Phi, psi and omega in degrees: 000142177277160179298324180297326181276347177253003185286139173249151177236167174245135181229155177245128173245121192035053172072012177250129177291142174225130175267125175225165180284139176308135182099351184279165186250168185306317176306326178291320181291324182284330185093167190296317183290330183286312185301312178308316180292322175297327179290329182260010178055035174261346174210173184215155176244138181227155173269189185288347181267358181085015177280135179281143185252139159293145177294342184254013173293142176287145175280148169229158190292128178088009181292147180248122176243130178239132175263128184234128177291136174272013186258000000 
């Protein structure tokens, strides 16, 4: 394995830190249940500026994600 494939980054989901592999997507950071709700338009994912994010967007180190219920 190369160093690039084993590099980890820290992202924050609802202000909780998570260490994930570089190259993973928003759906991986928020987890299966939250991604399932987003796909069914029962929730959405925003960044710290309030921009809505796609589940397949690439993560970057220090990124902050907020899962918001649509009910």
